[in-house]
Every structure is written in structure tokens, then in C-alpha cells.
C-alpha angles and dihedrals in degrees: 000000000000118000092235089060092048092052094058110133093008117120104230117200096188137357125201114183137013127337095199095062114130116241116208099183145353125235140162093186108080090208089067096051116123136170110309096014125148107223119203115202107218127191097230130190090252107023141017113239090211087075089068100053093107091050092049091052091047091054092051109270110164096188131038121195110199145166090213125038116227122245092238122044130206109223092212093059130074115226121205117192116203136167096239122020093189090059091043090052091059093050092044091051092048091049094045091055091042096251101290093181088070091058098059136028107269118194121188125205120201135173139098098271132021100031095119094043095048094046092046093046090051090050091049092044096052091042087054089049089058103259127132104242142187128210131199110186146142091257100045146330117238138190103191105303093342114103122209114188114247121227099175135026086241116018123227114275095260094050091041096054091042089056092047091050089052089052093051091047089051091053101254116171096193140019124198117198141177113239111203124202088240089057092052094046092047093047093240091144096047111130096025123122113216124202088202147347130219127202116202106177142300127233139149112316145114095024087140086070105031097038097214136036088240091058089047091054091047091053091054092044094051089066089062094039089060097051114110129231093264092062132077126235111206117188138182100245092191090066110089090232095041095099091046090065090063099047100100104016123123090206125103104277116228133166139204131190150139100226112024129057109282143157089243119041135182141171134188113245099175133002131196136161090262098048146308141252112239135187108216115184089334096312120113116223133171113222133188096231127082138210136052090267089060091046086060091046092051091046090053089050092048092048093049092049092052091048087052086058100253122153114263099227093045090051093049091047091051092047089058091057105045132090129218131246123297114270094018109120089325110175125213121186123210123211091244090057102260114143115219120196124191115198136169092223104147103153129069091248094048092050089049092050094050095045093046089052091051091047091052092051102041128090117241090255094056117096122212113220114186128199110197141167138166129230123252125238089027138099105321095190093073094056099084090039092055092048091048093052092047093049093049096047101037132068091220132009130197112198112208145154124294117175101329090181106179096344129096105259091215091058091051089051090049090053089052094047090059089072098053112111114239093242092054100048094094089063096048122087133184124222113160095195104083096207092051090047091055091046091051092050091051091049091050090052122093126203108299096018120129123234113197115196105192138184108040106050110162095009114117098193143058117218115217122172093340095311123110114218122191109261129153121179092205093051091050093049092050091047093051092045090053091051089054094055 
């Protein structure tokens, strides 16, 4: 593709070189540059891409997109000066792949909790309704039945547009994707056209990246600010920041909720470990998910489907048949009657939601034993809060390791222990080895008790000092339950 076509809709401050140069590929990693590449120099969190301009030229880059022009120029290379290379990368990637987001209906889901579940439920719902659908999520990316492993909640702009182009080529009608606050702040979704956006909720998370809760809210809100007047913006009006998301958007503003006035309403009529009976806009429907948090997720899915002009009764019928995302309140029953639940809950609010749901469903004789850890190299302020919530809402807690990454797992555990109320310390134990912690919880459990293993959900690895080791909470639970037969 010619450079002049790639630069469409990008504000260029200065151009040095030829506009009609042919671009063979895009890259922001200098190690991937090849002959004819366009290299974009990004200011990253760890390194500055401008340091690698000489290497990019050496490897054959024909175009360099920069925020700072070098002192010495290479006459055989075209230099493009822009105000924001991260933003330019998004537009360049969209243009390079011929704007695939304009050829299908792309719906983004943002919020602290529920993104994966809502996006996955939408994928399953529309698949059930007979559409060819794409999914971009934390768990996996999918094009119809084809699964592409996910490495980030929201891929980088080049990978993202490449996937969307594959979806269009494969005949997808819709794509449902998670939109993380990191992705918004880092301009990964620049250049995409969304048919709609969904806000689930916002609670304490990612302050290691955003710095303050206000910055975190603004990152979520920017997604809605950038929607155009042809899109819909669907928000959880029961969340105290739900209305904030709609303040400056040009999109059609719609709301859902269980308590406040909203366009889409629901209430829980009955709830059991294997599902719940909901009333959605006056229609009763049995679903295979449990908990008020999932009632909100299902209501968001229902609202989005209606806004995408699907028939109400068909949507409700499909909702009764579909399952949620892997590792999200996933139950496993042992032969001796212990109930294991694997959940991705890794924020204070998510842990609270899951435990309150279990408390609502259990009988007075059933104990709740929670296994919980916190990730390393992430927001440290939520560690004592998560431990406090778990201690207050569980009968017993085993604090363990999650993904310590480059941190000392014992220091992470110590940070968590600081949040345990004095009166609860006798019921809180520490076992750093996660497998041994899960085993201990299962051995403590009597018939009918509930063992919640929280924090990792669908993940099948444990990251320690930069190395990923195979580890799957669900596999460990099943293994321990078999040993107890």
C-alpha cells in the first residue's frame, strides 16, 4: 500500500521524503522490521522506540513515523512527524488492513468486572441466533469455531486490525470485544468504528498503571466519548459512575439496571447453584448462570442484542441456552459432595460479588473456604482489601500465591495479611504453594462445603520470575477431588 493512502486521517506535522513509497508491512518492534517496512517509534512504558531508528533503517525500513525528528537524516528513508505516534499507529493499522471495523458490527465492552463474560455471552448468543461471529477477549479470540490464543485483553492495533480483517474475510457479521482501560489509554483502539459500547461497572483496579482512580474512570469514559452518532452507548445505571460514561458521547444513550429507572430492567426471582430464574423486561427466563453480577451481565447482553435489532423472544430463548466464559463461577462437584468453584475474581469488588452470591445460595450448614492470592507487579493497594473481603465473607481463608511475576510471593502474602481484621485471623491460613493451598482447602472441606478458588480463573499458567509454568486451578481441583474418592 502507498504511504499517502496509509496517512489518510492522520494529522502530519512534517514530511521528509516521498509520499508514493510502497509500504510492505507495519511494525513498532524494530526486531520485526524487514525490507519495505513502516516503523512507528512509540514511547513505551519501558523503552522509547526512537532509540531504535538506526536499527530499523539498517533492517530495511523505508518509512519512519516519529514524534521527534532525528538530528541526522537518511536520504533513502521517508520521515513522518506526528504529534502522537500511538494514535497514528491505530489509524495506520486500520488503513493498512482497509478499515475492517467498518465492514462488520463491532461492539466493545468495558468495565472493571464482567467484560469477558459479557463479550463471551454476546458471542455465544449471536452464534446461537445463526450469525457468523468474532470474539476478542482475555480468554481467547475466536473467528466462528476457530480459536486464536489471546495474549492481551485488547491486542495491539496491528494484531487487532489483522484479526478484524480475518473476521471480515471469513464472513463475520459481528465482533464482540473487550476494551481494557490500558487499550484506551494507549490508543490501541484508535481508528476503529464501533457499532456500540457497553459499560459494566467500575471498581478498584489497575491503579499501578493509571495512578489515580480518577484517571482510571477517564480512560473508561474516553471509549464512550469517542463513539459516533451512529453507535449506541449502553451503561449500567446502577453503578455510581454509570451515568458519567454517557456525559459527552455522541452515541445513542441507553441504560440497564435492576434498581434504578432504565430502558432495560431485570430482577432475580429464584437463584440456585445451577442457575437462576430472571424477569427481564417482564419476561421470565431460566438461565445457566448465577449471582446478581451475572444478572447484570445477562441484562447488558440482552440490551445490546435488542439495540442490534434482534427479536426479543429469540434473544430470551437463546439466553436460556448459553453458558458463560471459562473460569467465571465455574462449578466442580466432588463425589463426597464438596462444591468447588473456580472464578477469575481478582479485584476486591469481584471477590465480594462471588462470595456474596455463594452466601446467598448456601445452606447454613455449608462452610465457605476461600483460596486467594494477588498478582505480582500489579496494583498493590488492592491486596489488603481483597484479603479483608475474603476474611469477612468466608468461614476459612487460605492466602496463597497467584502470579508473583518478579515479586517475592511471601511479600505479596504479607501485603494481603495486613488487611485481615483482628477477629478473623484465627480462620486465615497461609500456604504459599498454590497447589498445596488448594489441596488443604479441599481437605478442610466436609460434604456440602464450598471451596472457592479465586484469582486465576481460565488461566492455565503461573508466572514466576518471568517464566510461565503450567498451572490450572480447575485441573488441580479435579485432581484433588479424584484423590478423595
